[in-house]
VOMI-15618 format. One record per residue (C-alpha): residue number from 0; x, y, z. Coordinates in steps of 0.5 Angstrom, whole numbers, padded with zeros to 4 digits. Layout:
# residues N
pt resi=NUM&x=X&y=Y&z=Z .
...
***
This chain:
# residues 371
pt resi=0&x=0018&y=-0032&z=0010 .
pt resi=1&x=0025&y=-0030&z=0008 .
pt resi=2&x=0025&y=-0035&z=0002 .
pt resi=3&x=0018&y=-0032&z=0000 .
pt resi=4&x=0021&y=-0025&z=0000 .
pt resi=5&x=0027&y=-0028&z=-0004 .
pt resi=6&x=0023&y=-0031&z=-0009 .
pt resi=7&x=0019&y=-0025&z=-0010 .
pt resi=8&x=0025&y=-0021&z=-0011 .
pt resi=9&x=0028&y=-0025&z=-0016 .
pt resi=10&x=0022&y=-0025&z=-0020 .
pt resi=11&x=0022&y=-0017&z=-0020 .
pt resi=12&x=0029&y=-0018&z=-0022 .
pt resi=13&x=0027&y=-0022&z=-0028 .
pt resi=14&x=0022&y=-0018&z=-0030 .
pt resi=15&x=0026&y=-0012&z=-0030 .
pt resi=16&x=0031&y=-0016&z=-0035 .
pt resi=17&x=0025&y=-0018&z=-0039 .
pt resi=18&x=0022&y=-0011&z=-0040 .
pt resi=19&x=0029&y=-0008&z=-0042 .
pt resi=20&x=0030&y=-0013&z=-0047 .
pt resi=21&x=0022&y=-0013&z=-0050 .
pt resi=22&x=0021&y=-0011&z=-0057 .
pt resi=23&x=0017&y=-0005&z=-0058 .
pt resi=24&x=0010&y=-0007&z=-0059 .
pt resi=25&x=0003&y=-0006&z=-0058 .
pt resi=26&x=-0001&y=-0008&z=-0053 .
pt resi=27&x=-0009&y=-0008&z=-0053 .
pt resi=28&x=-0010&y=0000&z=-0053 .
pt resi=29&x=-0016&y=0003&z=-0049 .
pt resi=30&x=-0021&y=0007&z=-0053 .
pt resi=31&x=-0018&y=0014&z=-0055 .
pt resi=32&x=-0011&y=0011&z=-0054 .
pt resi=33&x=-0010&y=0009&z=-0061 .
pt resi=34&x=-0006&y=0015&z=-0064 .
pt resi=35&x=-0001&y=0015&z=-0058 .
pt resi=36&x=0002&y=0008&z=-0059 .
pt resi=37&x=0006&y=0009&z=-0065 .
pt resi=38&x=0008&y=0016&z=-0062 .
pt resi=39&x=0010&y=0013&z=-0056 .
pt resi=40&x=0014&y=0007&z=-0059 .
pt resi=41&x=0019&y=0012&z=-0062 .
pt resi=42&x=0020&y=0014&z=-0055 .
pt resi=43&x=0027&y=0013&z=-0052 .
pt resi=44&x=0030&y=0014&z=-0045 .
pt resi=45&x=0028&y=0022&z=-0046 .
pt resi=46&x=0021&y=0021&z=-0043 .
pt resi=47&x=0016&y=0024&z=-0038 .
pt resi=48&x=0013&y=0021&z=-0032 .
pt resi=49&x=0007&y=0023&z=-0028 .
pt resi=50&x=0007&y=0021&z=-0021 .
pt resi=51&x=0001&y=0022&z=-0016 .
pt resi=52&x=0001&y=0020&z=-0009 .
pt resi=53&x=-0006&y=0020&z=-0005 .
pt resi=54&x=-0004&y=0023&z=0002 .
pt resi=55&x=0002&y=0025&z=0007 .
pt resi=56&x=-0001&y=0023&z=0013 .
pt resi=57&x=0002&y=0016&z=0012 .
pt resi=58&x=0009&y=0016&z=0013 .
pt resi=59&x=0010&y=0011&z=0007 .
pt resi=60&x=0009&y=0016&z=0001 .
pt resi=61&x=0014&y=0021&z=0002 .
pt resi=62&x=0019&y=0017&z=0005 .
pt resi=63&x=0019&y=0011&z=0001 .
pt resi=64&x=0014&y=0011&z=-0005 .
pt resi=65&x=0016&y=0017&z=-0008 .
pt resi=66&x=0024&y=0017&z=-0008 .
pt resi=67&x=0024&y=0009&z=-0010 .
pt resi=68&x=0020&y=0010&z=-0016 .
pt resi=69&x=0024&y=0016&z=-0018 .
pt resi=70&x=0030&y=0012&z=-0017 .
pt resi=71&x=0028&y=0006&z=-0021 .
pt resi=72&x=0026&y=0011&z=-0027 .
pt resi=73&x=0032&y=0014&z=-0027 .
pt resi=74&x=0036&y=0007&z=-0027 .
pt resi=75&x=0031&y=0005&z=-0033 .
pt resi=76&x=0032&y=0011&z=-0037 .
pt resi=77&x=0040&y=0012&z=-0036 .
pt resi=78&x=0038&y=0019&z=-0032 .
pt resi=79&x=0034&y=0022&z=-0038 .
pt resi=80&x=0027&y=0021&z=-0036 .
pt resi=81&x=0023&y=0027&z=-0032 .
pt resi=82&x=0019&y=0025&z=-0026 .
pt resi=83&x=0013&y=0030&z=-0025 .
pt resi=84&x=0010&y=0029&z=-0018 .
pt resi=85&x=0004&y=0032&z=-0014 .
pt resi=86&x=0001&y=0029&z=-0007 .
pt resi=87&x=-0006&y=0030&z=-0007 .
pt resi=88&x=-0006&y=0031&z=0001 .
pt resi=89&x=-0013&y=0026&z=0001 .
pt resi=90&x=-0017&y=0031&z=-0003 .
pt resi=91&x=-0020&y=0027&z=-0009 .
pt resi=92&x=-0022&y=0034&z=-0012 .
pt resi=93&x=-0015&y=0036&z=-0012 .
pt resi=94&x=-0012&y=0030&z=-0015 .
pt resi=95&x=-0017&y=0031&z=-0021 .
pt resi=96&x=-0014&y=0038&z=-0022 .
pt resi=97&x=-0007&y=0035&z=-0021 .
pt resi=98&x=-0009&y=0030&z=-0027 .
pt resi=99&x=-0011&y=0035&z=-0031 .
pt resi=100&x=-0004&y=0039&z=-0030 .
pt resi=101&x=-0001&y=0032&z=-0032 .
pt resi=102&x=-0005&y=0032&z=-0038 .
pt resi=103&x=-0003&y=0040&z=-0040 .
pt resi=104&x=0004&y=0038&z=-0039 .
pt resi=105&x=0004&y=0032&z=-0044 .
pt resi=106&x=0007&y=0027&z=-0039 .
pt resi=107&x=0008&y=0020&z=-0043 .
pt resi=108&x=0005&y=0016&z=-0038 .
pt resi=109&x=0002&y=0017&z=-0031 .
pt resi=110&x=0003&y=0013&z=-0024 .
pt resi=111&x=-0003&y=0014&z=-0020 .
pt resi=112&x=-0005&y=0012&z=-0013 .
pt resi=113&x=-0012&y=0014&z=-0012 .
pt resi=114&x=-0015&y=0018&z=-0006 .
pt resi=115&x=-0022&y=0016&z=-0009 .
pt resi=116&x=-0021&y=0010&z=-0013 .
pt resi=117&x=-0028&y=0011&z=-0016 .
pt resi=118&x=-0028&y=0019&z=-0017 .
pt resi=119&x=-0022&y=0018&z=-0021 .
pt resi=120&x=-0025&y=0015&z=-0026 .
pt resi=121&x=-0027&y=0021&z=-0031 .
pt resi=122&x=-0019&y=0023&z=-0030 .
pt resi=123&x=-0017&y=0017&z=-0032 .
pt resi=124&x=-0021&y=0017&z=-0038 .
pt resi=125&x=-0019&y=0024&z=-0040 .
pt resi=126&x=-0011&y=0022&z=-0039 .
pt resi=127&x=-0012&y=0016&z=-0044 .
pt resi=128&x=-0016&y=0020&z=-0049 .
pt resi=129&x=-0010&y=0025&z=-0049 .
pt resi=130&x=-0006&y=0019&z=-0051 .
pt resi=131&x=-0003&y=0018&z=-0044 .
pt resi=132&x=-0003&y=0011&z=-0041 .
pt resi=133&x=-0004&y=0010&z=-0033 .
pt resi=134&x=-0001&y=0005&z=-0028 .
pt resi=135&x=-0006&y=0004&z=-0022 .
pt resi=136&x=-0001&y=0004&z=-0016 .
pt resi=137&x=-0003&y=0001&z=-0010 .
pt resi=138&x=-0010&y=0002&z=-0010 .
pt resi=139&x=-0014&y=-0001&z=-0016 .
pt resi=140&x=-0017&y=0006&z=-0019 .
pt resi=141&x=-0023&y=0005&z=-0024 .
pt resi=142&x=-0023&y=0007&z=-0031 .
pt resi=143&x=-0019&y=0004&z=-0037 .
pt resi=144&x=-0012&y=0003&z=-0034 .
pt resi=145&x=-0006&y=0000&z=-0037 .
pt resi=146&x=-0003&y=-0004&z=-0031 .
pt resi=147&x=-0004&y=-0005&z=-0024 .
pt resi=148&x=0001&y=-0006&z=-0018 .
pt resi=149&x=0000&y=-0007&z=-0011 .
pt resi=150&x=0000&y=-0012&z=-0005 .
pt resi=151&x=-0005&y=-0018&z=-0004 .
pt resi=152&x=-0010&y=-0014&z=0000 .
pt resi=153&x=-0014&y=-0019&z=0002 .
pt resi=154&x=-0008&y=-0023&z=0005 .
pt resi=155&x=-0006&y=-0017&z=0009 .
pt resi=156&x=-0013&y=-0017&z=0012 .
pt resi=157&x=-0012&y=-0025&z=0013 .
pt resi=158&x=-0005&y=-0024&z=0016 .
pt resi=159&x=-0007&y=-0018&z=0021 .
pt resi=160&x=-0013&y=-0023&z=0023 .
pt resi=161&x=-0009&y=-0029&z=0024 .
pt resi=162&x=-0004&y=-0025&z=0028 .
pt resi=163&x=-0009&y=-0022&z=0033 .
pt resi=164&x=-0012&y=-0029&z=0034 .
pt resi=165&x=-0005&y=-0031&z=0036 .
pt resi=166&x=-0004&y=-0026&z=0040 .
pt resi=167&x=-0011&y=-0027&z=0044 .
pt resi=168&x=-0008&y=-0034&z=0045 .
pt resi=169&x=-0013&y=-0038&z=0049 .
pt resi=170&x=-0018&y=-0032&z=0050 .
pt resi=171&x=-0019&y=-0033&z=0042 .
pt resi=172&x=-0027&y=-0035&z=0043 .
pt resi=173&x=-0033&y=-0034&z=0040 .
pt resi=174&x=-0035&y=-0030&z=0047 .
pt resi=175&x=-0029&y=-0026&z=0046 .
pt resi=176&x=-0030&y=-0019&z=0044 .
pt resi=177&x=-0026&y=-0015&z=0040 .
pt resi=178&x=-0026&y=-0008&z=0036 .
pt resi=179&x=-0025&y=-0007&z=0029 .
pt resi=180&x=-0023&y=0000&z=0026 .
pt resi=181&x=-0022&y=-0001&z=0019 .
pt resi=182&x=-0020&y=0004&z=0013 .
pt resi=183&x=-0023&y=0009&z=0009 .
pt resi=184&x=-0029&y=0007&z=0005 .
pt resi=185&x=-0026&y=0011&z=-0001 .
pt resi=186&x=-0020&y=0007&z=-0001 .
pt resi=187&x=-0022&y=0000&z=-0005 .
pt resi=188&x=-0016&y=-0003&z=-0001 .
pt resi=189&x=-0019&y=-0002&z=0006 .
pt resi=190&x=-0025&y=-0006&z=0004 .
pt resi=191&x=-0021&y=-0012&z=0002 .
pt resi=192&x=-0017&y=-0011&z=0008 .
pt resi=193&x=-0023&y=-0012&z=0012 .
pt resi=194&x=-0026&y=-0018&z=0008 .
pt resi=195&x=-0019&y=-0021&z=0009 .
pt resi=196&x=-0020&y=-0020&z=0017 .
pt resi=197&x=-0027&y=-0022&z=0017 .
pt resi=198&x=-0025&y=-0028&z=0014 .
pt resi=199&x=-0021&y=-0030&z=0019 .
pt resi=200&x=-0024&y=-0027&z=0025 .
pt resi=201&x=-0032&y=-0028&z=0024 .
pt resi=202&x=-0034&y=-0034&z=0028 .
pt resi=203&x=-0027&y=-0034&z=0032 .
pt resi=204&x=-0029&y=-0028&z=0036 .
pt resi=205&x=-0034&y=-0023&z=0037 .
pt resi=206&x=-0034&y=-0016&z=0033 .
pt resi=207&x=-0037&y=-0012&z=0039 .
pt resi=208&x=-0036&y=-0005&z=0035 .
pt resi=209&x=-0034&y=-0004&z=0028 .
pt resi=210&x=-0032&y=0003&z=0024 .
pt resi=211&x=-0030&y=0005&z=0018 .
pt resi=212&x=-0025&y=0011&z=0019 .
pt resi=213&x=-0026&y=0017&z=0015 .
pt resi=214&x=-0019&y=0019&z=0011 .
pt resi=215&x=-0015&y=0014&z=0015 .
pt resi=216&x=-0015&y=0019&z=0020 .
pt resi=217&x=-0011&y=0017&z=0027 .
pt resi=218&x=-0015&y=0023&z=0030 .
pt resi=219&x=-0022&y=0019&z=0028 .
pt resi=220&x=-0019&y=0013&z=0030 .
pt resi=221&x=-0018&y=0015&z=0037 .
pt resi=222&x=-0025&y=0018&z=0037 .
pt resi=223&x=-0028&y=0011&z=0035 .
pt resi=224&x=-0024&y=0007&z=0040 .
pt resi=225&x=-0026&y=0012&z=0046 .
pt resi=226&x=-0033&y=0011&z=0043 .
pt resi=227&x=-0032&y=0003&z=0043 .
pt resi=228&x=-0029&y=0003&z=0050 .
pt resi=229&x=-0035&y=0007&z=0053 .
pt resi=230&x=-0040&y=0003&z=0049 .
pt resi=231&x=-0037&y=-0004&z=0050 .
pt resi=232&x=-0034&y=-0003&z=0057 .
pt resi=233&x=-0026&y=-0003&z=0058 .
pt resi=234&x=-0026&y=-0010&z=0061 .
pt resi=235&x=-0030&y=-0013&z=0056 .
pt resi=236&x=-0025&y=-0011&z=0050 .
pt resi=237&x=-0020&y=-0016&z=0049 .
pt resi=238&x=-0016&y=-0014&z=0043 .
pt resi=239&x=-0017&y=-0009&z=0037 .
pt resi=240&x=-0016&y=-0010&z=0029 .
pt resi=241&x=-0013&y=-0003&z=0027 .
pt resi=242&x=-0012&y=-0003&z=0019 .
pt resi=243&x=-0006&y=0001&z=0019 .
pt resi=244&x=0000&y=0004&z=0024 .
pt resi=245&x=-0002&y=0011&z=0024 .
pt resi=246&x=-0009&y=0009&z=0026 .
pt resi=247&x=-0006&y=0004&z=0031 .
pt resi=248&x=-0003&y=0010&z=0034 .
pt resi=249&x=-0009&y=0014&z=0036 .
pt resi=250&x=-0012&y=0007&z=0038 .
pt resi=251&x=-0007&y=0006&z=0043 .
pt resi=252&x=-0007&y=0013&z=0046 .
pt resi=253&x=-0015&y=0012&z=0047 .
pt resi=254&x=-0013&y=0005&z=0050 .
pt resi=255&x=-0008&y=0008&z=0055 .
pt resi=256&x=-0013&y=0013&z=0057 .
pt resi=257&x=-0018&y=0008&z=0059 .
pt resi=258&x=-0012&y=0004&z=0063 .
pt resi=259&x=-0012&y=-0002&z=0057 .
pt resi=260&x=-0006&y=-0006&z=0054 .
pt resi=261&x=-0009&y=-0011&z=0049 .
pt resi=262&x=-0006&y=-0013&z=0043 .
pt resi=263&x=-0007&y=-0008&z=0037 .
pt resi=264&x=-0006&y=-0010&z=0030 .
pt resi=265&x=-0003&y=-0005&z=0024 .
pt resi=266&x=0000&y=-0004&z=0017 .
pt resi=267&x=0005&y=-0001&z=0013 .
pt resi=268&x=0011&y=-0002&z=0018 .
pt resi=269&x=0012&y=0006&z=0020 .
pt resi=270&x=0017&y=0007&z=0024 .
pt resi=271&x=0013&y=0009&z=0030 .
pt resi=272&x=0009&y=0003&z=0029 .
pt resi=273&x=0015&y=-0001&z=0029 .
pt resi=274&x=0018&y=0002&z=0036 .
pt resi=275&x=0011&y=0001&z=0039 .
pt resi=276&x=0012&y=-0006&z=0037 .
pt resi=277&x=0019&y=-0006&z=0040 .
pt resi=278&x=0016&y=-0004&z=0047 .
pt resi=279&x=0010&y=-0008&z=0047 .
pt resi=280&x=0004&y=-0003&z=0046 .
pt resi=281&x=0003&y=-0005&z=0039 .
pt resi=282&x=0003&y=-0013&z=0037 .
pt resi=283&x=0004&y=-0013&z=0030 .
pt resi=284&x=0004&y=-0009&z=0023 .
pt resi=285&x=0004&y=-0012&z=0016 .
pt resi=286&x=0011&y=-0011&z=0013 .
pt resi=287&x=0010&y=-0009&z=0005 .
pt resi=288&x=0016&y=-0009&z=0001 .
pt resi=289&x=0015&y=-0002&z=-0002 .
pt resi=290&x=0022&y=-0003&z=-0006 .
pt resi=291&x=0019&y=-0008&z=-0010 .
pt resi=292&x=0012&y=-0005&z=-0011 .
pt resi=293&x=0016&y=0002&z=-0013 .
pt resi=294&x=0021&y=-0002&z=-0017 .
pt resi=295&x=0015&y=-0006&z=-0021 .
pt resi=296&x=0011&y=0001&z=-0022 .
pt resi=297&x=0017&y=0004&z=-0025 .
pt resi=298&x=0018&y=-0002&z=-0030 .
pt resi=299&x=0011&y=-0002&z=-0032 .
pt resi=300&x=0011&y=0006&z=-0033 .
pt resi=301&x=0017&y=0006&z=-0037 .
pt resi=302&x=0015&y=0000&z=-0041 .
pt resi=303&x=0009&y=0003&z=-0043 .
pt resi=304&x=0012&y=0010&z=-0044 .
pt resi=305&x=0016&y=0007&z=-0049 .
pt resi=306&x=0011&y=0003&z=-0053 .
pt resi=307&x=0013&y=-0004&z=-0050 .
pt resi=308&x=0009&y=-0010&z=-0048 .
pt resi=309&x=0008&y=-0012&z=-0041 .
pt resi=310&x=0007&y=-0019&z=-0042 .
pt resi=311&x=0014&y=-0021&z=-0039 .
pt resi=312&x=0013&y=-0017&z=-0033 .
pt resi=313&x=0006&y=-0018&z=-0031 .
pt resi=314&x=0003&y=-0025&z=-0031 .
pt resi=315&x=-0003&y=-0024&z=-0027 .
pt resi=316&x=-0010&y=-0020&z=-0030 .
pt resi=317&x=-0015&y=-0016&z=-0026 .
pt resi=318&x=-0021&y=-0013&z=-0027 .
pt resi=319&x=-0024&y=-0006&z=-0024 .
pt resi=320&x=-0031&y=-0006&z=-0026 .
pt resi=321&x=-0029&y=-0001&z=-0032 .
pt resi=322&x=-0023&y=-0005&z=-0035 .
pt resi=323&x=-0022&y=-0012&z=-0036 .
pt resi=324&x=-0015&y=-0017&z=-0036 .
pt resi=325&x=-0011&y=-0011&z=-0034 .
pt resi=326&x=-0004&y=-0013&z=-0033 .
pt resi=327&x=-0002&y=-0014&z=-0026 .
pt resi=328&x=0003&y=-0016&z=-0021 .
pt resi=329&x=0002&y=-0017&z=-0013 .
pt resi=330&x=0007&y=-0017&z=-0008 .
pt resi=331&x=0007&y=-0021&z=-0002 .
pt resi=332&x=0007&y=-0019&z=0005 .
pt resi=333&x=0010&y=-0021&z=0012 .
pt resi=334&x=0007&y=-0021&z=0019 .
pt resi=335&x=0012&y=-0016&z=0023 .
pt resi=336&x=0013&y=-0018&z=0030 .
pt resi=337&x=0018&y=-0016&z=0035 .
pt resi=338&x=0021&y=-0023&z=0033 .
pt resi=339&x=0023&y=-0021&z=0026 .
pt resi=340&x=0025&y=-0014&z=0026 .
pt resi=341&x=0032&y=-0016&z=0024 .
pt resi=342&x=0030&y=-0020&z=0019 .
pt resi=343&x=0025&y=-0015&z=0015 .
pt resi=344&x=0025&y=-0008&z=0016 .
pt resi=345&x=0033&y=-0008&z=0018 .
pt resi=346&x=0035&y=-0013&z=0013 .
pt resi=347&x=0031&y=-0010&z=0007 .
pt resi=348&x=0034&y=-0003&z=0009 .
pt resi=349&x=0028&y=0001&z=0011 .
pt resi=350&x=0031&y=0003&z=0018 .
pt resi=351&x=0037&y=0002&z=0021 .
pt resi=352&x=0037&y=-0001&z=0029 .
pt resi=353&x=0039&y=0007&z=0030 .
pt resi=354&x=0033&y=0009&z=0027 .
pt resi=355&x=0029&y=0005&z=0031 .
pt resi=356&x=0033&y=0004&z=0038 .
pt resi=357&x=0033&y=0011&z=0040 .
pt resi=358&x=0032&y=0014&z=0047 .
pt resi=359&x=0027&y=0010&z=0051 .
pt resi=360&x=0027&y=0005&z=0046 .
pt resi=361&x=0034&y=0003&z=0047 .
pt resi=362&x=0033&y=-0002&z=0053 .
pt resi=363&x=0027&y=-0006&z=0049 .
pt resi=364&x=0031&y=-0006&z=0043 .
pt resi=365&x=0037&y=-0009&z=0047 .
pt resi=366&x=0033&y=-0015&z=0050 .
pt resi=367&x=0030&y=-0016&z=0043 .
pt resi=368&x=0037&y=-0017&z=0040 .
pt resi=369&x=0035&y=-0011&z=0035 .
pt resi=370&x=0042&y=-0009&z=0032 .
***
């Protein structure tokens, strides 16, 4: 596990050096973007980057993604770049308005984590027509985007599914009933998490109830779990697949109310999720290195704003339905359990032991040797 993370970090560092040394050149230009290539090639460090994140219910965006991207852009431009930021608060229409504002403000490049990957297509096209390159961040947005970075989302789902089977142990049989509570249908990542999880769980256990949760809402997940308990019967539920930590919190509240304590998965390594893992209320989360993802997005944005090639940074290609061969970088993920908290979120500086081991969590932390 540590070796994978180290390899990924080395790759990112190497990419940063290569991009910084890349000569100004022209990659394949999207329609409507030709006039901007020569102008952007003349840009130095004095660039303007638009950053649009999708929501603030999930702690990661304001706590990690925003400050990490801003810091890296500053480092890459000797502090001369300006970052204009907005959060869409899970409102696709608001995000479309925010793209319009970025166009009006004449940003050189736009990093977008879409609320609705399909609905954002027209906005992406408008930005490109205005000479603004677009980096799709974390979610593969539709439209003529120039670059994409995220995690291997099917691998996230497989990691969650494998962890749930491991937690079930001898109970992992075809007759064993589990509940699946997936993310929002407007998020293409949710479909990939779901696909990856099904590839592991199907045929090994019975999916007794399954939900797609509007807006990734913990409250909605809580209601879905209550409905599942009522429908399936609390004695018949052996485990729960939750697509992320925020929803896991709502799910666990419903399980507690029903007098149930069964393995629950998660994702994002939110502080509350890590604390639930420490106490055994939640079995696992998926730790995704936001510093690596943010680092890559910043590199892509700065290179595109300066008219530089992404060839040395983005070795892979993806397609989004409206654009092909989009330069992309996928960051590896790690299954986070009580056994590797020291080696993941603490080692990478996401949290300190003091952050995690507050009040009622201290004795559990001491037993696990978290420090």
